[in-house]
C-alpha positions, -999 to +999 in steps of 0.1 A: +326+429+875+321+429+837+317+392+838+288+395+862+273+424+841+273+400+810+258+372+829+230+392+843+224+404+807+223+370+794+198+359+821+176+386+812+176+378+774+171+341+781+142+351+804+126+372+777+130+345+751+113+319+776+082+342+779+082+349+743+084+314+732+060+300+761+027+308+744+036+290+711+048+261+732+017+262+753-006+263+723+014+235+705+007+214+735-030+221+736-030+214+698-014+180+706-043+170+730-070+174+704-081+141+688-073+143+651-098+137+622-096+140+584-109+171+569-136+148+555-150+141+589-149+177+598-168+186+570-194+158+580-194+172+613-205+206+605-224+205+571-256+194+587-258+223+607-250+251+581-278+275+572-274+287+535-294+319+527-295+330+490-300+366+476-335+369+459-322+386+429-294+381+405-279+350+392-257+320+406-230+317+412-231+341+441-203+354+461-207+341+496-200+354+532-192+325+556-204+336+592-188+326+623-205+330+657-192+341+690-183+315+718-220+309+728-232+296+696-254+307+669-281+333+679-303+328+649-321+362+649-288+379+651-269+361+623-302+364+600-299+403+605-262+399+590-274+375+564-300+400+551-272+427+547-251+402+528-282+391+505-292+428+499-255+433+485-260+404+463-241+379+483-253+346+496-247+338+536-237+307+551-242+305+588-217+282+604-226+267+636-194+251+655-211+245+688-243+226+681-226+196+662-202+191+692-231+188+715-227+222+734-261+238+744-259+275+747-251+273+784-225+247+779-209+268+754-210+298+779-195+277+806-169+260+784-158+276+751-163+311+763-139+302+793-112+288+769-116+253+782-124+238+747-124+245+710-096+272+709-094+294+678-067+271+664-090+242+665-121+259+654-101+270+624-107+239+610-143+247+608-134+275+584-115+252+562-142+229+563-168+255+554-148+268+525-148+233+510-185+232+515-190+263+497-166+253+469-186+222+464-219+241+459-225+253+423-247+281+435-217+297+451-187+316+435-156+299+452-134+327+440-153+351+460-155+341+497-155+364+526-148+352+561-169+371+587-163+365+625-179+379+656-158+377+689-145+340+693-154+338+655-132+366+647-103+348+667-110+317+647-108+335+613-076+352+623-059+320+634-072+303+602-053+330+582-022+321+600-021+285+586+003+280+557-013+244+550+023+233+539+034+230+576+006+240+597-029+228+600-057+235+624-056+217+656-076+183+654-070+181+615-048+154+601-022+172+573-034+164+540-022+175+503-043+208+505-042+244+495-072+263+500-082+291+478-074+328+485-098+345+505-115+378+489-120+395+522-122+393+559-148+411+583-140+410+621-163+421+648-148+428+683-124+400+678-104+384+704-065+391+701-052+381+734-031+354+748-037+322+727-045+339+695-019+328+669-017+362+651+002+375+679+033+356+668+024+342+631+020+360+598-012+357+580-013+337+548-018+365+521-032+399+525-069+399+521-088+429+525-099+435+559-128+452+578-125+454+615-151+471+638-138+474+673-159+482+705-137+508+722-150+501+755-152+463+754-154+447+787-151+410+772-122+413+750-091+437+751-098+462+725-064+478+728-047+444+717-066+445+685-062+481+679-026+478+682-024+447+660-043+463+631-024+495+634+009+475+628-008+456+597-019+491+583+016+503+587+029+474+570+009+484+541-020+458+544-053+465+533-071+472+566-100+494+572-106+498+611-133+515+627-132+521+664-166+527+681-152+547+712-179+540+739-192+506+724-194+476+744-190+440+732-219+429+710-228+465+703-247+452+673-271+427+687-306+441+694-318+405+705-296+406+738-312+394+769-328+422+792-297+421+815-274+431+786-299+451+762-282+483+771-247+470+753-268+474+721-261+508+704-286+512+676-265+541+660-230+520+659-250+491+647-265+510+617-232+525+609-215+489+611-242+475+586-236+504+562-197+496+565-204+459+561-226+465+529-202+489+513-173+467+520-190+436+502-200+460+474-166+471+470-152+436+468-179+424+444-168+451+420-131+443+422-112+414+403-114+380+423-079+370+438 
């Protein structure tokens, strides 16, 4: 009887291990199917579609926020409003387009990228690395003060990037090179995706950058509870995480430019609060020693 008990326990343990390992294996398989290019090729792919907005005052080199859009692509007025907040805090803002250079229209991005059929976070993380290199090469920008800001799919992308150690793991679609990117000064995440397929679920971040994460508590697009649980664990581990949960906020609560069908998702009060927190976070990091 005891023998059967041990067999049952063993089967249960093996089943749990299989489920636990299945997600990394599936993501590894998906990564292997992405055509690999050099980092230089990735830089060439995105640099022509980058918009750089500089602050009116102050002197170069400016600290810089790299902005990564949601799955549907760059909504110009929306990203300009956040670039304005960065500029007012004395930062340059670099708006990185990941869908346009790959030939996705907004509708195609909604149908393909937003459905998880292409450009997963682990692949788009290569755009983060490429954008960092572009920022490093610009004498107007301070490469020691780089902030990564991501909205939704862009948040997933930034989080996946932070799991890359660059000795063993590179973003899907990039060939391994002798590369050690600079430390990131800070991370800002708006209603990020933290569900199945997000590398942060089973990989540690490289380094401990300061984090501001703004969660939509009533999000119907991503599972807010998964992100809340994840960032609460990071806080308990002593990581510098500032998490604000807007209890009845919907996804894209900070977007006043939504189509008529979704404009009720915009919450002016929460958006203004998010802008104030965004600005204060940038100001605090600017006054702190560079990493």
